[in-house]
Structures are given as structure tokens and as C-alpha cells.
PyMOL Python script that loads the backbone (N, CA, C, O; Angstrom):
from pymol import cmd

cmd.read_pdbstr("""\
ATOM      1  N   MET A   1      89.259 167.021  46.372  1.00  0.00           N
ATOM      2  CA  MET A   1      88.317 166.255  45.477  1.00  0.00           C
ATOM      3  C   MET A   1      86.985 166.212  46.030  1.00  0.00           C
ATOM      4  O   MET A   1      86.821 165.704  47.139  1.00  0.00           O
ATOM      5  N   PRO A   2      85.990 166.703  45.362  1.00  0.00           N
ATOM      6  CA  PRO A   2      84.541 166.627  45.853  1.00  0.00           C
ATOM      7  C   PRO A   2      84.072 165.278  45.805  1.00  0.00           C
ATOM      8  O   PRO A   2      84.524 164.423  45.044  1.00  0.00           O
ATOM      9  N   ILE A   3      83.091 165.095  46.694  1.00  0.00           N
ATOM     10  CA  ILE A   3      82.427 163.787  46.763  1.00  0.00           C
ATOM     11  C   ILE A   3      81.056 163.979  46.278  1.00  0.00           C
ATOM     12  O   ILE A   3      80.382 164.948  46.629  1.00  0.00           O
ATOM     13  N   GLU A   4      80.609 163.025  45.437  1.00  0.00           N
ATOM     14  CA  GLU A   4      79.188 163.058  44.882  1.00  0.00           C
ATOM     15  C   GLU A   4      78.370 161.993  45.445  1.00  0.00           C
ATOM     16  O   GLU A   4      78.650 160.795  45.415  1.00  0.00           O
ATOM     17  N   ILE A   5      77.266 162.562  45.996  1.00  0.00           N
ATOM     18  CA  ILE A   5      76.251 161.600  46.735  1.00  0.00           C
ATOM     19  C   ILE A   5      75.256 161.278  45.605  1.00  0.00           C
ATOM     20  O   ILE A   5      74.626 162.173  45.041  1.00  0.00           O
ATOM     21  N   LYS A   6      75.122 159.876  45.267  1.00  0.00           N
ATOM     22  CA  LYS A   6      74.230 159.483  44.207  1.00  0.00           C
ATOM     23  C   LYS A   6      72.928 159.023  44.814  1.00  0.00           C
ATOM     24  O   LYS A   6      71.914 159.049  44.116  1.00  0.00           O
ATOM     25  N   GLU A   7      72.883 158.618  46.019  1.00  0.00           N
ATOM     26  CA  GLU A   7      71.746 157.978  46.747  1.00  0.00           C
ATOM     27  C   GLU A   7      71.778 158.561  48.184  1.00  0.00           C
ATOM     28  O   GLU A   7      72.805 158.732  48.840  1.00  0.00           O
ATOM     29  N   LEU A   8      70.482 158.850  48.593  1.00  0.00           N
ATOM     30  CA  LEU A   8      70.366 159.293  50.031  1.00  0.00           C
ATOM     31  C   LEU A   8      69.163 158.565  50.574  1.00  0.00           C
ATOM     32  O   LEU A   8      68.058 158.688  50.045  1.00  0.00           O
ATOM     33  N   HIS A   9      69.366 157.841  51.584  1.00  0.00           N
ATOM     34  CA  HIS A   9      68.353 157.100  52.313  1.00  0.00           C
ATOM     35  C   HIS A   9      67.938 157.833  53.581  1.00  0.00           C
ATOM     36  O   HIS A   9      68.776 158.078  54.448  1.00  0.00           O
ATOM     37  N   ILE A  10      66.642 158.193  53.709  1.00  0.00           N
ATOM     38  CA  ILE A  10      66.176 158.821  54.939  1.00  0.00           C
ATOM     39  C   ILE A  10      65.146 157.949  55.673  1.00  0.00           C
ATOM     40  O   ILE A  10      64.226 157.466  55.013  1.00  0.00           O
ATOM     41  N   LYS A  11      65.229 157.724  56.936  1.00  0.00           N
ATOM     42  CA  LYS A  11      64.377 156.913  57.647  1.00  0.00           C
ATOM     43  C   LYS A  11      63.827 157.718  58.826  1.00  0.00           C
ATOM     44  O   LYS A  11      64.553 158.248  59.667  1.00  0.00           O
ATOM     45  N   VAL A  12      62.496 157.770  58.825  1.00  0.00           N
ATOM     46  CA  VAL A  12      61.836 158.636  59.886  1.00  0.00           C
ATOM     47  C   VAL A  12      60.895 157.632  60.724  1.00  0.00           C
ATOM     48  O   VAL A  12      60.260 156.739  60.163  1.00  0.00           O
ATOM     49  N   THR A  13      60.863 157.839  62.015  1.00  0.00           N
ATOM     50  CA  THR A  13      59.849 157.096  62.788  1.00  0.00           C
ATOM     51  C   THR A  13      58.989 158.201  63.493  1.00  0.00           C
ATOM     52  O   THR A  13      59.489 159.143  64.108  1.00  0.00           O
ATOM     53  N   VAL A  14      57.657 157.992  63.344  1.00  0.00           N
ATOM     54  CA  VAL A  14      56.685 158.969  63.898  1.00  0.00           C
ATOM     55  C   VAL A  14      55.860 158.184  64.912  1.00  0.00           C
ATOM     56  O   VAL A  14      55.297 157.105  64.728  1.00  0.00           O
ATOM     57  N   ASN A  15      55.895 158.945  66.041  1.00  0.00           N
ATOM     58  CA  ASN A  15      55.077 158.261  67.179  1.00  0.00           C
ATOM     59  C   ASN A  15      53.666 158.853  67.115  1.00  0.00           C
ATOM     60  O   ASN A  15      53.482 160.041  66.850  1.00  0.00           O
ATOM     61  N   PRO A  16      52.738 158.041  67.350  1.00  0.00           N
ATOM     62  CA  PRO A  16      51.329 158.558  67.402  1.00  0.00           C
ATOM     63  C   PRO A  16      51.081 159.529  68.559  1.00  0.00           C
ATOM     64  O   PRO A  16      51.759 159.445  69.583  1.00  0.00           O
ATOM     65  N   PRO A  17      50.165 160.407  68.422  1.00  0.00           N
ATOM     66  CA  PRO A  17      49.792 161.280  69.420  1.00  0.00           C
ATOM     67  C   PRO A  17      49.230 160.540  70.697  1.00  0.00           C
ATOM     68  O   PRO A  17      48.584 159.498  70.586  1.00  0.00           O
ATOM     69  N   GLU A  18      49.495 161.100  71.862  1.00  0.00           N
ATOM     70  CA  GLU A  18      48.840 160.418  73.124  1.00  0.00           C
ATOM     71  C   GLU A  18      47.318 160.632  73.070  1.00  0.00           C
ATOM     72  O   GLU A  18      46.831 161.634  72.547  1.00  0.00           O
ATOM     73  N   ALA A  19      46.596 159.671  73.620  1.00  0.00           N
ATOM     74  CA  ALA A  19      45.038 159.712  73.485  1.00  0.00           C
ATOM     75  C   ALA A  19      44.617 160.938  74.242  1.00  0.00           C
ATOM     76  O   ALA A  19      43.766 161.648  73.706  1.00  0.00           O
ATOM     77  N   GLY A  20      45.070 161.266  75.353  1.00  0.00           N
ATOM     78  CA  GLY A  20      44.668 162.380  76.228  1.00  0.00           C
ATOM     79  C   GLY A  20      44.775 163.693  75.421  1.00  0.00           C
ATOM     80  O   GLY A  20      43.850 164.502  75.498  1.00  0.00           O
ATOM     81  N   SER A  21      45.838 163.942  74.662  1.00  0.00           N
ATOM     82  CA  SER A  21      46.105 165.239  73.992  1.00  0.00           C
ATOM     83  C   SER A  21      45.166 165.248  72.833  1.00  0.00           C
ATOM     84  O   SER A  21      44.707 166.327  72.459  1.00  0.00           O
ATOM     85  N   LEU A  22      44.841 164.137  72.233  1.00  0.00           N
ATOM     86  CA  LEU A  22      43.978 164.081  71.000  1.00  0.00           C
ATOM     87  C   LEU A  22      42.587 164.548  71.473  1.00  0.00           C
ATOM     88  O   LEU A  22      41.991 165.413  70.832  1.00  0.00           O
ATOM     89  N   ARG A  23      42.069 164.007  72.557  1.00  0.00           N
ATOM     90  CA  ARG A  23      40.719 164.316  73.045  1.00  0.00           C
ATOM     91  C   ARG A  23      40.580 165.704  73.491  1.00  0.00           C
ATOM     92  O   ARG A  23      39.497 166.271  73.346  1.00  0.00           O
ATOM     93  N   GLN A  24      41.624 166.327  74.043  1.00  0.00           N
ATOM     94  CA  GLN A  24      41.619 167.682  74.535  1.00  0.00           C
ATOM     95  C   GLN A  24      41.471 168.547  73.351  1.00  0.00           C
ATOM     96  O   GLN A  24      40.621 169.436  73.390  1.00  0.00           O
ATOM     97  N   GLU A  25      42.252 168.379  72.231  1.00  0.00           N
ATOM     98  CA  GLU A  25      42.250 169.306  71.083  1.00  0.00           C
ATOM     99  C   GLU A  25      40.809 169.211  70.395  1.00  0.00           C
ATOM    100  O   GLU A  25      40.308 170.240  69.942  1.00  0.00           O
ATOM    101  N   SER A  26      40.180 168.065  70.319  1.00  0.00           N
ATOM    102  CA  SER A  26      39.120 167.975  69.646  1.00  0.00           C
ATOM    103  C   SER A  26      37.956 168.401  70.534  1.00  0.00           C
ATOM    104  O   SER A  26      36.942 168.841  69.991  1.00  0.00           O
ATOM    105  N   GLY A  27      38.025 168.308  71.762  1.00  0.00           N
ATOM    106  CA  GLY A  27      37.088 168.832  72.693  1.00  0.00           C
ATOM    107  C   GLY A  27      36.973 170.436  72.808  1.00  0.00           C
ATOM    108  O   GLY A  27      35.941 170.998  73.175  1.00  0.00           O
ATOM    109  N   ASN A  28      38.065 171.050  72.478  1.00  0.00           N
ATOM    110  CA  ASN A  28      38.118 172.476  72.437  1.00  0.00           C
ATOM    111  C   ASN A  28      37.510 173.112  71.255  1.00  0.00           C
ATOM    112  O   ASN A  28      37.250 174.315  71.268  1.00  0.00           O
ATOM    113  N   ALA A  29      37.279 172.392  70.269  1.00  0.00           N
ATOM    114  CA  ALA A  29      36.771 173.067  68.988  1.00  0.00           C
ATOM    115  C   ALA A  29      35.221 173.611  69.168  1.00  0.00           C
ATOM    116  O   ALA A  29      34.830 174.576  68.511  1.00  0.00           O
ATOM    117  N   GLY A  30      34.494 173.024  69.968  1.00  0.00           N
ATOM    118  CA  GLY A  30      33.058 173.479  70.052  1.00  0.00           C
ATOM    119  C   GLY A  30      32.887 174.217  71.258  1.00  0.00           C
ATOM    120  O   GLY A  30      31.756 174.637  71.502  1.00  0.00           O
ATOM    121  N   LYS A  31      33.958 174.482  72.174  1.00  0.00           N
ATOM    122  CA  LYS A  31      33.885 175.125  73.457  1.00  0.00           C
ATOM    123  C   LYS A  31      34.403 176.586  73.360  1.00  0.00           C
ATOM    124  O   LYS A  31      34.495 177.236  74.401  1.00  0.00           O
ATOM    125  N   GLY A  32      34.717 177.093  72.266  1.00  0.00           N
ATOM    126  CA  GLY A  32      35.225 178.550  72.060  1.00  0.00           C
ATOM    127  C   GLY A  32      36.648 178.619  72.470  1.00  0.00           C
ATOM    128  O   GLY A  32      37.175 179.699  72.739  1.00  0.00           O
ATOM    129  N   GLY A  33      37.339 177.387  72.529  1.00  0.00           N
ATOM    130  CA  GLY A  33      38.842 177.384  72.724  1.00  0.00           C
ATOM    131  C   GLY A  33      39.202 177.269  74.147  1.00  0.00           C
ATOM    132  O   GLY A  33      40.389 177.322  74.467  1.00  0.00           O
ATOM    133  N   SER A  34      38.315 177.121  74.991  1.00  0.00           N
ATOM    134  CA  SER A  34      38.701 177.068  76.482  1.00  0.00           C
ATOM    135  C   SER A  34      39.215 175.628  76.808  1.00  0.00           C
ATOM    136  O   SER A  34      38.587 174.641  76.426  1.00  0.00           O
ATOM    137  N   ALA A  35      40.299 175.543  77.478  1.00  0.00           N
ATOM    138  CA  ALA A  35      40.861 174.226  77.750  1.00  0.00           C
ATOM    139  C   ALA A  35      40.231 173.652  78.998  1.00  0.00           C
ATOM    140  O   ALA A  35      39.645 174.379  79.800  1.00  0.00           O
ATOM    141  N   GLU A  36      40.350 172.351  79.161  1.00  0.00           N
ATOM    142  CA  GLU A  36      39.715 171.694  80.259  1.00  0.00           C
ATOM    143  C   GLU A  36      40.604 171.930  81.602  1.00  0.00           C
ATOM    144  O   GLU A  36      40.099 172.138  82.705  1.00  0.00           O
ATOM    145  N   LYS A  37      41.942 171.870  81.360  1.00  0.00           N
ATOM    146  CA  LYS A  37      42.837 172.249  82.410  1.00  0.00           C
ATOM    147  C   LYS A  37      43.621 173.528  81.978  1.00  0.00           C
ATOM    148  O   LYS A  37      43.833 173.801  80.797  1.00  0.00           O
ATOM    149  N   PRO A  38      44.024 174.272  83.008  1.00  0.00           N
ATOM    150  CA  PRO A  38      44.714 175.623  82.627  1.00  0.00           C
ATOM    151  C   PRO A  38      46.056 175.434  82.045  1.00  0.00           C
ATOM    152  O   PRO A  38      46.756 174.520  82.480  1.00  0.00           O
ATOM    153  N   VAL A  39      46.461 176.159  81.161  1.00  0.00           N
ATOM    154  CA  VAL A  39      47.780 176.069  80.494  1.00  0.00           C
ATOM    155  C   VAL A  39      48.769 177.005  81.247  1.00  0.00           C
ATOM    156  O   VAL A  39      48.504 178.181  81.497  1.00  0.00           O
ATOM    157  N   ASP A  40      49.923 176.390  81.586  1.00  0.00           N
ATOM    158  CA  ASP A  40      50.965 177.151  82.156  1.00  0.00           C
ATOM    159  C   ASP A  40      51.649 178.022  81.094  1.00  0.00           C
ATOM    160  O   ASP A  40      52.581 177.605  80.407  1.00  0.00           O
ATOM    161  N   LYS A  41      51.173 179.158  81.008  1.00  0.00           N
ATOM    162  CA  LYS A  41      51.739 180.132  79.939  1.00  0.00           C
ATOM    163  C   LYS A  41      53.317 180.375  80.039  1.00  0.00           C
ATOM    164  O   LYS A  41      54.029 180.452  79.038  1.00  0.00           O
ATOM    165  N   ASP A  42      53.749 180.477  81.238  1.00  0.00           N
ATOM    166  CA  ASP A  42      55.155 180.804  81.417  1.00  0.00           C
ATOM    167  C   ASP A  42      56.060 179.527  80.896  1.00  0.00           C
ATOM    168  O   ASP A  42      57.139 179.699  80.329  1.00  0.00           O
ATOM    169  N   ALA A  43      55.567 178.391  81.121  1.00  0.00           N
ATOM    170  CA  ALA A  43      56.204 177.098  80.814  1.00  0.00           C
ATOM    171  C   ALA A  43      56.177 177.008  79.202  1.00  0.00           C
ATOM    172  O   ALA A  43      57.134 176.622  78.530  1.00  0.00           O
ATOM    173  N   LEU A  44      54.954 177.417  78.699  1.00  0.00           N
ATOM    174  CA  LEU A  44      54.852 177.335  77.171  1.00  0.00           C
ATOM    175  C   LEU A  44      55.654 178.338  76.561  1.00  0.00           C
ATOM    176  O   LEU A  44      56.195 178.006  75.506  1.00  0.00           O
ATOM    177  N   ILE A  45      55.852 179.484  76.982  1.00  0.00           N
ATOM    178  CA  ILE A  45      56.616 180.612  76.400  1.00  0.00           C
ATOM    179  C   ILE A  45      58.102 180.144  76.586  1.00  0.00           C
ATOM    180  O   ILE A  45      58.863 180.318  75.635  1.00  0.00           O
ATOM    181  N   ALA A  46      58.536 179.613  77.637  1.00  0.00           N
ATOM    182  CA  ALA A  46      59.950 179.214  77.908  1.00  0.00           C
ATOM    183  C   ALA A  46      60.319 178.007  76.952  1.00  0.00           C
ATOM    184  O   ALA A  46      61.447 177.944  76.463  1.00  0.00           O
ATOM    185  N   GLU A  47      59.424 177.120  76.711  1.00  0.00           N
ATOM    186  CA  GLU A  47      59.503 176.032  75.770  1.00  0.00           C
ATOM    187  C   GLU A  47      59.722 176.590  74.251  1.00  0.00           C
ATOM    188  O   GLU A  47      60.629 176.170  73.532  1.00  0.00           O
ATOM    189  N   CYS A  48      58.812 177.555  73.861  1.00  0.00           N
ATOM    190  CA  CYS A  48      58.942 178.232  72.615  1.00  0.00           C
ATOM    191  C   CYS A  48      60.241 178.886  72.402  1.00  0.00           C
ATOM    192  O   CYS A  48      60.852 178.713  71.348  1.00  0.00           O
ATOM    193  N   VAL A  49      60.717 179.662  73.391  1.00  0.00           N
ATOM    194  CA  VAL A  49      61.932 180.426  73.278  1.00  0.00           C
ATOM    195  C   VAL A  49      63.093 179.385  73.203  1.00  0.00           C
ATOM    196  O   VAL A  49      64.005 179.547  72.392  1.00  0.00           O
ATOM    197  N   GLU A  50      63.059 178.369  74.008  1.00  0.00           N
ATOM    198  CA  GLU A  50      64.178 177.304  73.826  1.00  0.00           C
ATOM    199  C   GLU A  50      64.222 176.703  72.496  1.00  0.00           C
ATOM    200  O   GLU A  50      65.305 176.512  71.942  1.00  0.00           O
ATOM    201  N   GLN A  51      63.023 176.368  71.905  1.00  0.00           N
ATOM    202  CA  GLN A  51      63.141 175.694  70.612  1.00  0.00           C
ATOM    203  C   GLN A  51      63.534 176.669  69.563  1.00  0.00           C
ATOM    204  O   GLN A  51      64.153 176.243  68.588  1.00  0.00           O
ATOM    205  N   VAL A  52      63.226 178.005  69.661  1.00  0.00           N
ATOM    206  CA  VAL A  52      63.666 179.011  68.640  1.00  0.00           C
ATOM    207  C   VAL A  52      65.172 179.182  68.781  1.00  0.00           C
ATOM    208  O   VAL A  52      65.873 179.121  67.771  1.00  0.00           O
ATOM    209  N   LEU A  53      65.666 179.376  69.892  1.00  0.00           N
ATOM    210  CA  LEU A  53      67.161 179.423  70.161  1.00  0.00           C
ATOM    211  C   LEU A  53      67.869 178.203  69.670  1.00  0.00           C
ATOM    212  O   LEU A  53      68.968 178.329  69.131  1.00  0.00           O
ATOM    213  N   GLN A  54      67.324 177.053  69.817  1.00  0.00           N
ATOM    214  CA  GLN A  54      67.920 175.815  69.232  1.00  0.00           C
ATOM    215  C   GLN A  54      67.960 175.802  67.683  1.00  0.00           C
ATOM    216  O   GLN A  54      68.902 175.339  67.040  1.00  0.00           O
ATOM    217  N   ILE A  55      66.842 176.357  67.142  1.00  0.00           N
ATOM    218  CA  ILE A  55      66.843 176.435  65.541  1.00  0.00           C
ATOM    219  C   ILE A  55      67.834 177.430  65.142  1.00  0.00           C
ATOM    220  O   ILE A  55      68.515 177.217  64.139  1.00  0.00           O
ATOM    221  N   LEU A  56      67.988 178.535  65.852  1.00  0.00           N
ATOM    222  CA  LEU A  56      68.933 179.637  65.445  1.00  0.00           C
ATOM    223  C   LEU A  56      70.368 179.243  65.532  1.00  0.00           C
ATOM    224  O   LEU A  56      71.224 179.640  64.742  1.00  0.00           O
ATOM    225  N   GLN A  57      70.609 178.351  66.649  1.00  0.00           N
ATOM    226  CA  GLN A  57      71.947 177.844  66.844  1.00  0.00           C
ATOM    227  C   GLN A  57      72.291 176.774  65.814  1.00  0.00           C
ATOM    228  O   GLN A  57      73.441 176.683  65.384  1.00  0.00           O
ATOM    229  N   ASN A  58      71.364 176.004  65.432  1.00  0.00           N
ATOM    230  CA  ASN A  58      71.594 174.969  64.371  1.00  0.00           C
ATOM    231  C   ASN A  58      71.829 175.704  62.994  1.00  0.00           C
ATOM    232  O   ASN A  58      72.588 175.168  62.187  1.00  0.00           O
ATOM    233  N   LYS A  59      71.277 176.790  62.709  1.00  0.00           N
ATOM    234  CA  LYS A  59      71.339 177.545  61.502  1.00  0.00           C
ATOM    235  C   LYS A  59      72.736 178.220  61.488  1.00  0.00           C
ATOM    236  O   LYS A  59      73.355 178.391  60.438  1.00  0.00           O
ATOM    237  N   ALA A  60      73.187 178.584  62.667  1.00  0.00           N
ATOM    238  CA  ALA A  60      74.502 179.342  62.695  1.00  0.00           C
ATOM    239  C   ALA A  60      75.688 178.281  62.517  1.00  0.00           C
ATOM    240  O   ALA A  60      76.746 178.587  61.967  1.00  0.00           O
ATOM    241  N   GLU A  61      75.441 177.109  62.988  1.00  0.00           N
ATOM    242  CA  GLU A  61      76.475 176.109  62.775  1.00  0.00           C
ATOM    243  C   GLU A  61      76.731 175.676  61.325  1.00  0.00           C
ATOM    244  O   GLU A  61      77.838 175.255  60.992  1.00  0.00           O
ATOM    245  N   ARG A  62      75.681 175.781  60.440  1.00  0.00           N
ATOM    246  CA  ARG A  62      75.792 175.494  59.079  1.00  0.00           C
ATOM    247  C   ARG A  62      76.576 176.498  58.432  1.00  0.00           C
ATOM    248  O   ARG A  62      76.792 176.427  57.222  1.00  0.00           O
TER     249      ARG A  62
END
""", "prot")
cmd.dss("prot")
cmd.show_as("cartoon", "prot")
cmd.util.cbc("prot")
cmd.orient("prot")
């Protein structure tokens, strides 16, 4: 016997961005994109790969 959902309540909590990251983003706009501190490209790539794999795993579970 199928179940029919008539109402769906979704609650979301959004945390404000940190003050340091906000200043860094706005400061890069006029400097040609150079960051104040160097970006660890290997860590950034690893984090992106991890998130993509997590998304693919979630889609496969559905």
C-alpha cells in the first residue's frame, strides 16, 4: 500500500561566513586574483575529489 505525503517540513540552518575568509575574497577582486596567503593546491584538489566521490556515492544509493 503506497504512502502519500501531504506535507513536508524542511528546516535549514545556515552559518555566516567567517570574517577572515570574507575579507580575503573581497581583497582579491582588485589585485588580479592573487591571494594573500598561498593556496595548498594538493589539499584543494583532494577535497574536491572527496566531495565529488561522496556525491557519486549518494546518487548510487538512490
